[in-house]
mmCIF file of the C-alpha atoms, coordinates in Angstrom:
data_MODEL
# 
_entry.id   MODEL 
# 
loop_
_atom_site.group_PDB 
_atom_site.id 
_atom_site.type_symbol 
_atom_site.label_atom_id 
_atom_site.label_alt_id 
_atom_site.label_comp_id 
_atom_site.label_asym_id 
_atom_site.label_entity_id 
_atom_site.label_seq_id 
_atom_site.pdbx_PDB_ins_code 
_atom_site.Cartn_x 
_atom_site.Cartn_y 
_atom_site.Cartn_z 
_atom_site.occupancy 
_atom_site.B_iso_or_equiv 
_atom_site.pdbx_formal_charge 
_atom_site.auth_seq_id 
_atom_site.auth_comp_id 
_atom_site.auth_asym_id 
_atom_site.auth_atom_id 
_atom_site.pdbx_PDB_model_num 
ATOM 1   C CA . MET A 1 1   ? -0.159  0.018  0.015   1.00 0.00 ? 1   MET A CA 1 
ATOM 2   C CA . ALA A 1 2   ? 1.304   3.452  -1.008  1.00 0.00 ? 2   ALA A CA 1 
ATOM 3   C CA . GLU A 1 3   ? 2.428   5.576  1.935   1.00 0.00 ? 3   GLU A CA 1 
ATOM 4   C CA . PRO A 1 4   ? -0.087  8.568  2.404   1.00 0.00 ? 4   PRO A CA 1 
ATOM 5   C CA . ALA A 1 5   ? 0.611   12.067 2.129   1.00 0.00 ? 5   ALA A CA 1 
ATOM 6   C CA . ARG A 1 6   ? 2.081   13.926 5.129   1.00 0.00 ? 6   ARG A CA 1 
ATOM 7   C CA . SER A 1 7   ? -0.556  16.643 5.913   1.00 0.00 ? 7   SER A CA 1 
ATOM 8   C CA . PHE A 1 8   ? 0.032   19.883 7.618   1.00 0.00 ? 8   PHE A CA 1 
ATOM 9   C CA . HIS A 1 9   ? -3.107  21.803 8.777   1.00 0.00 ? 9   HIS A CA 1 
ATOM 10  C CA . GLN A 1 10  ? -2.478  23.545 12.007  1.00 0.00 ? 10  GLN A CA 1 
ATOM 11  C CA . PRO A 1 11  ? -1.078  27.016 11.669  1.00 0.00 ? 11  PRO A CA 1 
ATOM 12  C CA . HIS A 1 12  ? 2.338   26.424 13.206  1.00 0.00 ? 12  HIS A CA 1 
ATOM 13  C CA . GLU A 1 13  ? 2.705   23.482 10.946  1.00 0.00 ? 13  GLU A CA 1 
ATOM 14  C CA . ARG A 1 14  ? 1.900   25.616 7.953   1.00 0.00 ? 14  ARG A CA 1 
ATOM 15  C CA . VAL A 1 15  ? 4.413   28.229 8.918   1.00 0.00 ? 15  VAL A CA 1 
ATOM 16  C CA . THR A 1 16  ? 7.237   25.511 9.389   1.00 0.00 ? 16  THR A CA 1 
ATOM 17  C CA . GLN A 1 17  ? 6.411   23.866 5.880   1.00 0.00 ? 17  GLN A CA 1 
ATOM 18  C CA . LEU A 1 18  ? 5.861   27.305 4.061   1.00 0.00 ? 18  LEU A CA 1 
ATOM 19  C CA . HIS A 1 19  ? 9.126   28.441 5.340   1.00 0.00 ? 19  HIS A CA 1 
ATOM 20  C CA . ARG A 1 20  ? 10.774  25.414 3.786   1.00 0.00 ? 20  ARG A CA 1 
ATOM 21  C CA . VAL A 1 21  ? 9.238   26.179 0.399   1.00 0.00 ? 21  VAL A CA 1 
ATOM 22  C CA . GLY A 1 22  ? 10.025  29.972 0.628   1.00 0.00 ? 22  GLY A CA 1 
ATOM 23  C CA . VAL A 1 23  ? 6.647   31.459 0.203   1.00 0.00 ? 23  VAL A CA 1 
ATOM 24  C CA . SER A 1 24  ? 3.991   32.800 2.641   1.00 0.00 ? 24  SER A CA 1 
ATOM 25  C CA . GLU A 1 25  ? 0.575   31.849 3.592   1.00 0.00 ? 25  GLU A CA 1 
ATOM 26  C CA . GLU A 1 26  ? -0.579  35.381 2.773   1.00 0.00 ? 26  GLU A CA 1 
ATOM 27  C CA . THR A 1 27  ? 0.870   35.112 -1.029  1.00 0.00 ? 27  THR A CA 1 
ATOM 28  C CA . ILE A 1 28  ? -1.139  32.174 -1.566  1.00 0.00 ? 28  ILE A CA 1 
ATOM 29  C CA . LYS A 1 29  ? -4.249  33.247 -0.059  1.00 0.00 ? 29  LYS A CA 1 
ATOM 30  C CA . THR A 1 30  ? -4.274  36.662 -1.848  1.00 0.00 ? 30  THR A CA 1 
ATOM 31  C CA . ALA A 1 31  ? -3.584  34.875 -5.213  1.00 0.00 ? 31  ALA A CA 1 
ATOM 32  C CA . VAL A 1 32  ? -6.389  32.423 -4.652  1.00 0.00 ? 32  VAL A CA 1 
ATOM 33  C CA . LEU A 1 33  ? -8.740  35.314 -3.698  1.00 0.00 ? 33  LEU A CA 1 
ATOM 34  C CA . ARG A 1 34  ? -7.892  37.333 -6.778  1.00 0.00 ? 34  ARG A CA 1 
ATOM 35  C CA . GLY A 1 35  ? -8.304  34.319 -8.981  1.00 0.00 ? 35  GLY A CA 1 
ATOM 36  C CA . PHE A 1 36  ? -11.818 33.798 -7.446  1.00 0.00 ? 36  PHE A CA 1 
ATOM 37  C CA . VAL A 1 37  ? -12.724 37.469 -7.628  1.00 0.00 ? 37  VAL A CA 1 
ATOM 38  C CA . ALA A 1 38  ? -11.948 37.297 -11.557 1.00 0.00 ? 38  ALA A CA 1 
ATOM 39  C CA . ARG A 1 39  ? -14.038 34.208 -11.829 1.00 0.00 ? 39  ARG A CA 1 
ATOM 40  C CA . SER A 1 40  ? -16.956 35.619 -10.048 1.00 0.00 ? 40  SER A CA 1 
ATOM 41  C CA . SER A 1 41  ? -17.300 38.502 -12.327 1.00 0.00 ? 41  SER A CA 1 
ATOM 42  C CA . CYS A 1 42  ? -18.154 36.308 -15.177 1.00 0.00 ? 42  CYS A CA 1 
ATOM 43  C CA . THR A 1 43  ? -21.754 35.698 -16.278 1.00 0.00 ? 43  THR A CA 1 
ATOM 44  C CA . SER A 1 44  ? -23.994 33.514 -18.109 1.00 0.00 ? 44  SER A CA 1 
ATOM 45  C CA . PHE A 1 45  ? -23.178 35.244 -21.273 1.00 0.00 ? 45  PHE A CA 1 
ATOM 46  C CA . ASP A 1 46  ? -19.438 34.170 -21.098 1.00 0.00 ? 46  ASP A CA 1 
ATOM 47  C CA . PRO A 1 47  ? -18.347 30.972 -22.786 1.00 0.00 ? 47  PRO A CA 1 
ATOM 48  C CA . PRO A 1 48  ? -18.667 28.041 -20.220 1.00 0.00 ? 48  PRO A CA 1 
ATOM 49  C CA . SER A 1 49  ? -14.894 27.557 -20.144 1.00 0.00 ? 49  SER A CA 1 
ATOM 50  C CA . TYR A 1 50  ? -14.043 31.076 -19.643 1.00 0.00 ? 50  TYR A CA 1 
ATOM 51  C CA . PRO A 1 51  ? -14.717 31.523 -15.810 1.00 0.00 ? 51  PRO A CA 1 
ATOM 52  C CA . GLY A 1 52  ? -12.213 28.659 -15.059 1.00 0.00 ? 52  GLY A CA 1 
ATOM 53  C CA . THR A 1 53  ? -9.694  29.900 -17.412 1.00 0.00 ? 53  THR A CA 1 
ATOM 54  C CA . VAL A 1 54  ? -9.906  33.356 -16.110 1.00 0.00 ? 54  VAL A CA 1 
ATOM 55  C CA . GLN A 1 55  ? -9.578  32.092 -12.568 1.00 0.00 ? 55  GLN A CA 1 
ATOM 56  C CA . TRP A 1 56  ? -6.571  29.902 -13.452 1.00 0.00 ? 56  TRP A CA 1 
ATOM 57  C CA . ALA A 1 57  ? -4.929  32.983 -15.324 1.00 0.00 ? 57  ALA A CA 1 
ATOM 58  C CA . GLN A 1 58  ? -5.513  35.731 -12.611 1.00 0.00 ? 58  GLN A CA 1 
ATOM 59  C CA . THR A 1 59  ? -4.482  33.217 -9.895  1.00 0.00 ? 59  THR A CA 1 
ATOM 60  C CA . HIS A 1 60  ? -1.138  32.832 -11.704 1.00 0.00 ? 60  HIS A CA 1 
ATOM 61  C CA . ARG A 1 61  ? -0.908  36.527 -12.380 1.00 0.00 ? 61  ARG A CA 1 
ATOM 62  C CA . ALA A 1 62  ? -1.526  37.356 -8.623  1.00 0.00 ? 62  ALA A CA 1 
ATOM 63  C CA . LEU A 1 63  ? 0.959   34.677 -7.536  1.00 0.00 ? 63  LEU A CA 1 
ATOM 64  C CA . ARG A 1 64  ? 3.708   36.112 -10.015 1.00 0.00 ? 64  ARG A CA 1 
ATOM 65  C CA . MET A 1 65  ? 3.019   39.553 -8.919  1.00 0.00 ? 65  MET A CA 1 
ATOM 66  C CA . LEU A 1 66  ? 3.456   38.918 -5.316  1.00 0.00 ? 66  LEU A CA 1 
ATOM 67  C CA . ALA A 1 67  ? 6.324   36.501 -5.516  1.00 0.00 ? 67  ALA A CA 1 
ATOM 68  C CA . VAL A 1 68  ? 8.461   38.652 -7.744  1.00 0.00 ? 68  VAL A CA 1 
ATOM 69  C CA . ALA A 1 69  ? 8.794   40.961 -4.604  1.00 0.00 ? 69  ALA A CA 1 
ATOM 70  C CA . GLN A 1 70  ? 10.591  38.030 -2.962  1.00 0.00 ? 70  GLN A CA 1 
ATOM 71  C CA . ASP A 1 71  ? 12.954  37.450 -6.013  1.00 0.00 ? 71  ASP A CA 1 
ATOM 72  C CA . TRP A 1 72  ? 10.876  34.534 -7.480  1.00 0.00 ? 72  TRP A CA 1 
ATOM 73  C CA . THR A 1 73  ? 10.873  34.475 -11.315 1.00 0.00 ? 73  THR A CA 1 
ATOM 74  C CA . PRO A 1 74  ? 7.809   33.848 -13.528 1.00 0.00 ? 74  PRO A CA 1 
ATOM 75  C CA . THR A 1 75  ? 8.319   31.382 -16.431 1.00 0.00 ? 75  THR A CA 1 
ATOM 76  C CA . ASP A 1 76  ? 6.169   29.858 -19.256 1.00 0.00 ? 76  ASP A CA 1 
ATOM 77  C CA . ALA A 1 77  ? 9.174   27.662 -20.619 1.00 0.00 ? 77  ALA A CA 1 
ATOM 78  C CA . HIS A 1 78  ? 7.653   24.867 -22.663 1.00 0.00 ? 78  HIS A CA 1 
ATOM 79  C CA . ASN A 1 79  ? 4.154   26.561 -22.375 1.00 0.00 ? 79  ASN A CA 1 
ATOM 80  C CA . TYR A 1 80  ? 4.187   25.425 -18.726 1.00 0.00 ? 80  TYR A CA 1 
ATOM 81  C CA . SER A 1 81  ? 3.194   28.459 -16.352 1.00 0.00 ? 81  SER A CA 1 
ATOM 82  C CA . ARG A 1 82  ? 4.917   28.487 -12.964 1.00 0.00 ? 82  ARG A CA 1 
ATOM 83  C CA . ILE A 1 83  ? 7.286   30.539 -10.689 1.00 0.00 ? 83  ILE A CA 1 
ATOM 84  C CA . ILE A 1 84  ? 10.731  29.665 -9.688  1.00 0.00 ? 84  ILE A CA 1 
ATOM 85  C CA . SER A 1 85  ? 12.308  30.277 -6.331  1.00 0.00 ? 85  SER A CA 1 
ATOM 86  C CA . PRO A 1 86  ? 15.419  32.604 -6.117  1.00 0.00 ? 86  PRO A CA 1 
ATOM 87  C CA . ASP A 1 87  ? 17.664  29.625 -5.800  1.00 0.00 ? 87  ASP A CA 1 
ATOM 88  C CA . ALA A 1 88  ? 15.794  27.781 -8.637  1.00 0.00 ? 88  ALA A CA 1 
ATOM 89  C CA . LYS A 1 89  ? 15.237  24.692 -6.537  1.00 0.00 ? 89  LYS A CA 1 
ATOM 90  C CA . ILE A 1 90  ? 11.499  24.924 -6.270  1.00 0.00 ? 90  ILE A CA 1 
ATOM 91  C CA . ALA A 1 91  ? 8.665   25.593 -8.907  1.00 0.00 ? 91  ALA A CA 1 
ATOM 92  C CA . ILE A 1 92  ? 5.053   26.319 -7.944  1.00 0.00 ? 92  ILE A CA 1 
ATOM 93  C CA . THR A 1 93  ? 2.010   26.200 -10.541 1.00 0.00 ? 93  THR A CA 1 
ATOM 94  C CA . VAL A 1 94  ? -1.739  26.324 -10.095 1.00 0.00 ? 94  VAL A CA 1 
ATOM 95  C CA . ALA A 1 95  ? -4.282  23.644 -10.709 1.00 0.00 ? 95  ALA A CA 1 
ATOM 96  C CA . THR A 1 96  ? -7.987  22.745 -9.916  1.00 0.00 ? 96  THR A CA 1 
ATOM 97  C CA . GLY A 1 97  ? -8.417  20.002 -7.588  1.00 0.00 ? 97  GLY A CA 1 
ATOM 98  C CA . ASP A 1 98  ? -11.333 17.579 -6.846  1.00 0.00 ? 98  ASP A CA 1 
ATOM 99  C CA . GLU A 1 99  ? -13.773 17.512 -3.893  1.00 0.00 ? 99  GLU A CA 1 
ATOM 100 C CA . ASN A 1 100 ? -10.914 15.997 -1.655  1.00 0.00 ? 100 ASN A CA 1 
ATOM 101 C CA . THR A 1 101 ? -8.861  19.307 -1.928  1.00 0.00 ? 101 THR A CA 1 
ATOM 102 C CA . GLY A 1 102 ? -8.280  21.124 1.167   1.00 0.00 ? 102 GLY A CA 1 
ATOM 103 C CA . ILE A 1 103 ? -9.735  18.507 3.486   1.00 0.00 ? 103 ILE A CA 1 
ATOM 104 C CA . GLU A 1 104 ? -7.793  16.221 5.670   1.00 0.00 ? 104 GLU A CA 1 
ATOM 105 C CA . SER A 1 105 ? -9.105  12.642 5.054   1.00 0.00 ? 105 SER A CA 1 
ATOM 106 C CA . GLU A 1 106 ? -7.947  9.375  3.882   1.00 0.00 ? 106 GLU A CA 1 
ATOM 107 C CA . ALA A 1 107 ? -8.799  10.085 0.373   1.00 0.00 ? 107 ALA A CA 1 
ATOM 108 C CA . GLU A 1 108 ? -6.114  12.255 -1.334  1.00 0.00 ? 108 GLU A CA 1 
ATOM 109 C CA . PRO A 1 109 ? -7.091  15.019 -3.799  1.00 0.00 ? 109 PRO A CA 1 
ATOM 110 C CA . ARG A 1 110 ? -6.644  14.598 -7.671  1.00 0.00 ? 110 ARG A CA 1 
ATOM 111 C CA . THR A 1 111 ? -6.032  17.278 -10.108 1.00 0.00 ? 111 THR A CA 1 
ATOM 112 C CA . LYS A 1 112 ? -9.666  17.751 -11.866 1.00 0.00 ? 112 LYS A CA 1 
ATOM 113 C CA . HIS A 1 113 ? -7.935  17.503 -15.417 1.00 0.00 ? 113 HIS A CA 1 
ATOM 114 C CA . LYS A 1 114 ? -5.241  15.418 -17.054 1.00 0.00 ? 114 LYS A CA 1 
ATOM 115 C CA . LYS A 1 115 ? -1.787  17.273 -17.066 1.00 0.00 ? 115 LYS A CA 1 
ATOM 116 C CA . GLY A 1 116 ? 0.827   17.399 -19.815 1.00 0.00 ? 116 GLY A CA 1 
ATOM 117 C CA . THR A 1 117 ? 4.308   16.255 -20.502 1.00 0.00 ? 117 THR A CA 1 
ATOM 118 C CA . GLU A 1 118 ? 5.780   18.934 -18.342 1.00 0.00 ? 118 GLU A CA 1 
ATOM 119 C CA . THR A 1 119 ? 3.833   17.959 -15.276 1.00 0.00 ? 119 THR A CA 1 
ATOM 120 C CA . THR A 1 120 ? 4.737   14.345 -15.863 1.00 0.00 ? 120 THR A CA 1 
ATOM 121 C CA . LEU A 1 121 ? 8.519   15.382 -16.147 1.00 0.00 ? 121 LEU A CA 1 
ATOM 122 C CA . ALA A 1 122 ? 8.316   17.404 -13.018 1.00 0.00 ? 122 ALA A CA 1 
ATOM 123 C CA . VAL A 1 123 ? 6.566   14.779 -11.011 1.00 0.00 ? 123 VAL A CA 1 
ATOM 124 C CA . GLU A 1 124 ? 9.071   12.139 -12.110 1.00 0.00 ? 124 GLU A CA 1 
ATOM 125 C CA . THR A 1 125 ? 11.777  14.594 -10.916 1.00 0.00 ? 125 THR A CA 1 
ATOM 126 C CA . ASN A 1 126 ? 9.957   15.071 -7.553  1.00 0.00 ? 126 ASN A CA 1 
ATOM 127 C CA . VAL A 1 127 ? 10.286  11.124 -7.232  1.00 0.00 ? 127 VAL A CA 1 
ATOM 128 C CA . LYS A 1 128 ? 13.989  11.163 -8.068  1.00 0.00 ? 128 LYS A CA 1 
ATOM 129 C CA . LEU A 1 129 ? 14.837  13.929 -5.609  1.00 0.00 ? 129 LEU A CA 1 
ATOM 130 C CA . ASP A 1 130 ? 12.781  12.302 -2.855  1.00 0.00 ? 130 ASP A CA 1 
ATOM 131 C CA . GLU A 1 131 ? 14.676  8.892  -3.298  1.00 0.00 ? 131 GLU A CA 1 
ATOM 132 C CA . GLN A 1 132 ? 17.992  10.904 -3.426  1.00 0.00 ? 132 GLN A CA 1 
ATOM 133 C CA . LEU A 1 133 ? 17.225  12.475 -0.203  1.00 0.00 ? 133 LEU A CA 1 
ATOM 134 C CA . THR A 1 134 ? 16.241  9.236  1.331   1.00 0.00 ? 134 THR A CA 1 
ATOM 135 C CA . LEU A 1 135 ? 19.123  7.094  0.015   1.00 0.00 ? 135 LEU A CA 1 
ATOM 136 C CA . TRP A 1 136 ? 21.855  9.265  -0.404  1.00 0.00 ? 136 TRP A CA 1 
ATOM 137 C CA . PRO A 1 137 ? 23.462  12.520 1.233   1.00 0.00 ? 137 PRO A CA 1 
ATOM 138 C CA . ALA A 1 138 ? 22.850  15.668 -0.633  1.00 0.00 ? 138 ALA A CA 1 
ATOM 139 C CA . PRO A 1 139 ? 25.684  16.293 -3.267  1.00 0.00 ? 139 PRO A CA 1 
ATOM 140 C CA . LYS A 1 140 ? 28.111  19.217 -2.786  1.00 0.00 ? 140 LYS A CA 1 
ATOM 141 C CA . VAL A 1 141 ? 27.136  22.098 -4.577  1.00 0.00 ? 141 VAL A CA 1 
ATOM 142 C CA . VAL A 1 142 ? 29.629  24.664 -6.040  1.00 0.00 ? 142 VAL A CA 1 
ATOM 143 C CA . GLN A 1 143 ? 29.162  28.073 -4.584  1.00 0.00 ? 143 GLN A CA 1 
ATOM 144 C CA . ASP A 1 144 ? 26.794  30.307 -6.622  1.00 0.00 ? 144 ASP A CA 1 
ATOM 145 C CA . GLN A 1 145 ? 25.989  27.396 -8.941  1.00 0.00 ? 145 GLN A CA 1 
ATOM 146 C CA . LYS A 1 146 ? 22.422  27.392 -9.869  1.00 0.00 ? 146 LYS A CA 1 
ATOM 147 C CA . PRO A 1 147 ? 20.549  23.813 -9.968  1.00 0.00 ? 147 PRO A CA 1 
ATOM 148 C CA . THR A 1 148 ? 19.277  22.716 -13.319 1.00 0.00 ? 148 THR A CA 1 
ATOM 149 C CA . ILE A 1 149 ? 15.515  22.649 -14.197 1.00 0.00 ? 149 ILE A CA 1 
ATOM 150 C CA . SER A 1 150 ? 15.810  18.751 -13.722 1.00 0.00 ? 150 SER A CA 1 
ATOM 151 C CA . ALA A 1 151 ? 16.448  19.281 -10.063 1.00 0.00 ? 151 ALA A CA 1 
ATOM 152 C CA . GLN A 1 152 ? 13.560  21.437 -9.308  1.00 0.00 ? 152 GLN A CA 1 
ATOM 153 C CA . THR A 1 153 ? 10.959  20.294 -6.846  1.00 0.00 ? 153 THR A CA 1 
ATOM 154 C CA . LEU A 1 154 ? 7.441   21.029 -8.072  1.00 0.00 ? 154 LEU A CA 1 
ATOM 155 C CA . TRP A 1 155 ? 4.587   22.319 -5.730  1.00 0.00 ? 155 TRP A CA 1 
ATOM 156 C CA . ILE A 1 156 ? 1.083   22.809 -6.957  1.00 0.00 ? 156 ILE A CA 1 
ATOM 157 C CA . VAL A 1 157 ? -1.427  25.456 -5.669  1.00 0.00 ? 157 VAL A CA 1 
ATOM 158 C CA . LEU A 1 158 ? -4.477  23.068 -5.849  1.00 0.00 ? 158 LEU A CA 1 
ATOM 159 C CA . ILE A 1 159 ? -8.021  24.913 -5.511  1.00 0.00 ? 159 ILE A CA 1 
ATOM 160 C CA . THR A 1 160 ? -11.488 23.766 -5.573  1.00 0.00 ? 160 THR A CA 1 
ATOM 161 C CA . THR A 1 161 ? -14.650 26.095 -5.097  1.00 0.00 ? 161 THR A CA 1 
ATOM 162 C CA . THR A 1 162 ? -18.123 25.209 -4.146  1.00 0.00 ? 162 THR A CA 1 
ATOM 163 C CA . GLN A 1 163 ? -21.197 27.379 -3.331  1.00 0.00 ? 163 GLN A CA 1 
ATOM 164 C CA . GLU A 1 164 ? -20.068 28.000 0.137   1.00 0.00 ? 164 GLU A CA 1 
ATOM 165 C CA . GLU A 1 165 ? -16.379 28.214 0.121   1.00 0.00 ? 165 GLU A CA 1 
ATOM 166 C CA . ILE A 1 166 ? -12.971 28.039 -1.624  1.00 0.00 ? 166 ILE A CA 1 
ATOM 167 C CA . ARG A 1 167 ? -10.782 25.083 -0.251  1.00 0.00 ? 167 ARG A CA 1 
ATOM 168 C CA . TYR A 1 168 ? -6.958  25.315 -1.308  1.00 0.00 ? 168 TYR A CA 1 
ATOM 169 C CA . GLU A 1 169 ? -3.583  23.617 -0.465  1.00 0.00 ? 169 GLU A CA 1 
ATOM 170 C CA . LEU A 1 170 ? -0.116  23.891 -1.570  1.00 0.00 ? 170 LEU A CA 1 
ATOM 171 C CA . SER A 1 171 ? 0.952   20.296 -2.261  1.00 0.00 ? 171 SER A CA 1 
ATOM 172 C CA . ARG A 1 172 ? 4.042   18.337 -3.600  1.00 0.00 ? 172 ARG A CA 1 
ATOM 173 C CA . PRO A 1 173 ? 2.994   15.743 -6.125  1.00 0.00 ? 173 PRO A CA 1 
ATOM 174 C CA . LYS A 1 174 ? 4.152   12.131 -6.213  1.00 0.00 ? 174 LYS A CA 1 
ATOM 175 C CA . GLY A 1 175 ? 2.073   10.180 -8.761  1.00 0.00 ? 175 GLY A CA 1 
ATOM 176 C CA . GLN A 1 176 ? -0.236  10.327 -11.755 1.00 0.00 ? 176 GLN A CA 1 
ATOM 177 C CA . ASP A 1 177 ? -2.971  7.890  -13.064 1.00 0.00 ? 177 ASP A CA 1 
ATOM 178 C CA . GLU A 1 178 ? -3.116  6.630  -16.543 1.00 0.00 ? 178 GLU A CA 1 
ATOM 179 C CA . GLN A 1 179 ? -5.125  9.821  -17.753 1.00 0.00 ? 179 GLN A CA 1 
ATOM 180 C CA . GLY A 1 180 ? -2.293  12.058 -16.251 1.00 0.00 ? 180 GLY A CA 1 
ATOM 181 C CA . ARG A 1 181 ? -4.071  13.452 -13.382 1.00 0.00 ? 181 ARG A CA 1 
ATOM 182 C CA . VAL A 1 182 ? -1.938  14.072 -10.201 1.00 0.00 ? 182 VAL A CA 1 
ATOM 183 C CA . VAL A 1 183 ? -3.455  11.487 -7.695  1.00 0.00 ? 183 VAL A CA 1 
ATOM 184 C CA . SER A 1 184 ? -0.824  11.040 -4.913  1.00 0.00 ? 184 SER A CA 1 
ATOM 185 C CA . TRP A 1 185 ? 1.389   13.506 -2.917  1.00 0.00 ? 185 TRP A CA 1 
ATOM 186 C CA . TYR A 1 186 ? 4.312   13.458 -0.698  1.00 0.00 ? 186 TYR A CA 1 
ATOM 187 C CA . ASP A 1 187 ? 3.237   16.762 1.367   1.00 0.00 ? 187 ASP A CA 1 
ATOM 188 C CA . ARG A 1 188 ? 0.128   18.693 1.484   1.00 0.00 ? 188 ARG A CA 1 
ATOM 189 C CA . ILE A 1 189 ? -0.013  22.137 3.129   1.00 0.00 ? 189 ILE A CA 1 
ATOM 190 C CA . ILE A 1 190 ? -3.653  22.561 3.807   1.00 0.00 ? 190 ILE A CA 1 
ATOM 191 C CA . PHE A 1 191 ? -5.074  26.089 4.475   1.00 0.00 ? 191 PHE A CA 1 
ATOM 192 C CA . ASP A 1 192 ? -8.288  27.225 6.093   1.00 0.00 ? 192 ASP A CA 1 
ATOM 193 C CA . PRO A 1 193 ? -11.250 27.416 3.739   1.00 0.00 ? 193 PRO A CA 1 
ATOM 194 C CA . ILE A 1 194 ? -12.407 30.848 2.571   1.00 0.00 ? 194 ILE A CA 1 
ATOM 195 C CA . GLU A 1 195 ? -16.128 31.340 2.989   1.00 0.00 ? 195 GLU A CA 1 
ATOM 196 C CA . ILE A 1 196 ? -17.682 32.768 -0.133  1.00 0.00 ? 196 ILE A CA 1 
ATOM 197 C CA . GLU A 1 197 ? -19.900 35.077 1.831   1.00 0.00 ? 197 GLU A CA 1 
ATOM 198 C CA . SER A 1 198 ? -16.811 36.875 3.271   1.00 0.00 ? 198 SER A CA 1 
ATOM 199 C CA . ILE A 1 199 ? -15.646 37.944 -0.023  1.00 0.00 ? 199 ILE A CA 1 
ATOM 200 C CA . PRO A 1 200 ? -17.202 41.339 -1.198  1.00 0.00 ? 200 PRO A CA 1 
ATOM 201 C CA . SER A 1 201 ? -19.255 40.673 -4.612  1.00 0.00 ? 201 SER A CA 1 
ATOM 202 C CA . GLY A 1 202 ? -18.034 37.155 -4.707  1.00 0.00 ? 202 GLY A CA 1 
ATOM 203 C CA . LYS A 1 203 ? -21.184 35.662 -5.857  1.00 0.00 ? 203 LYS A CA 1 
ATOM 204 C CA . ASN A 1 204 ? -23.228 35.850 -9.093  1.00 0.00 ? 204 ASN A CA 1 
ATOM 205 C CA . ASP A 1 205 ? -26.570 34.444 -8.504  1.00 0.00 ? 205 ASP A CA 1 
ATOM 206 C CA . ASP A 1 206 ? -27.855 33.985 -12.123 1.00 0.00 ? 206 ASP A CA 1 
ATOM 207 C CA . ASP A 1 207 ? -24.964 31.515 -13.242 1.00 0.00 ? 207 ASP A CA 1 
ATOM 208 C CA . ASP A 1 208 ? -24.717 27.782 -13.015 1.00 0.00 ? 208 ASP A CA 1 
ATOM 209 C CA . ASP A 1 209 ? -21.685 25.388 -12.442 1.00 0.00 ? 209 ASP A CA 1 
ATOM 210 C CA . ASP A 1 210 ? -20.256 23.766 -15.562 1.00 0.00 ? 210 ASP A CA 1 
ATOM 211 C CA . ASP A 1 211 ? -20.589 20.411 -13.906 1.00 0.00 ? 211 ASP A CA 1 
ATOM 212 C CA . GLY A 1 212 ? -24.363 21.061 -13.405 1.00 0.00 ? 212 GLY A CA 1 
ATOM 213 C CA . ASP A 1 213 ? -23.971 20.720 -9.598  1.00 0.00 ? 213 ASP A CA 1 
ATOM 214 C CA . ALA A 1 214 ? -27.114 22.434 -8.000  1.00 0.00 ? 214 ALA A CA 1 
ATOM 215 C CA . GLY A 1 215 ? -26.349 25.734 -6.411  1.00 0.00 ? 215 GLY A CA 1 
ATOM 216 C CA . VAL A 1 216 ? -22.913 26.481 -7.669  1.00 0.00 ? 216 VAL A CA 1 
ATOM 217 C CA . TYR A 1 217 ? -22.895 29.846 -9.255  1.00 0.00 ? 217 TYR A CA 1 
ATOM 218 C CA . VAL A 1 218 ? -20.801 30.087 -12.476 1.00 0.00 ? 218 VAL A CA 1 
ATOM 219 C CA . PRO A 1 219 ? -20.388 28.230 -15.525 1.00 0.00 ? 219 PRO A CA 1 
ATOM 220 C CA . VAL A 1 220 ? -16.891 27.040 -15.360 1.00 0.00 ? 220 VAL A CA 1 
ATOM 221 C CA . GLU A 1 221 ? -14.465 24.462 -16.753 1.00 0.00 ? 221 GLU A CA 1 
ATOM 222 C CA . ARG A 1 222 ? -12.319 24.527 -13.604 1.00 0.00 ? 222 ARG A CA 1 
ATOM 223 C CA . ILE A 1 223 ? -8.581  25.230 -13.855 1.00 0.00 ? 223 ILE A CA 1 
# 
């Protein structure tokens, strides 16, 4: 049986783990909120896939704008949007998760949509790096030498939105299924959910969810 992900939900746990990654909880939360506000501005006149696309894009945009102040670097190399840490050891991207996102449970979340080659390569790199840390001491690094892209650890800001709340986490992927969806994780930093009603102008009552779930308020092909 595969080893379950390590989950970090308590505030002091999140602080410790986020320090390891090099990003603040406020940065992640603000990016998620800005993405949701962009999504909630959509109406039934927009194409069904647009709300999810604009949420994905605006979450990335906000994450980049906030992270560059801490010397992170945005990149779209190989058509794969992410930010890179100042030492180039960590990459962060954004994706939509399923109903298990942002919840501590035995069932781990999955990305809602299949991922491309670049995600697969990044997940494979995570596995290799984790094995190296487990089996061998870290190799010596020449001073000022930047690690290659193949040595970057990938983390994913995973988001799901319901009628009542936004649930999200920052998690390090471990494995994918045959369809390319990320289905297992090494670490999950789980944040407190954001209540929709607490967000000014955060709801469009005239819209429906793309999946047809009763009560979800915007048509969306989730990111």
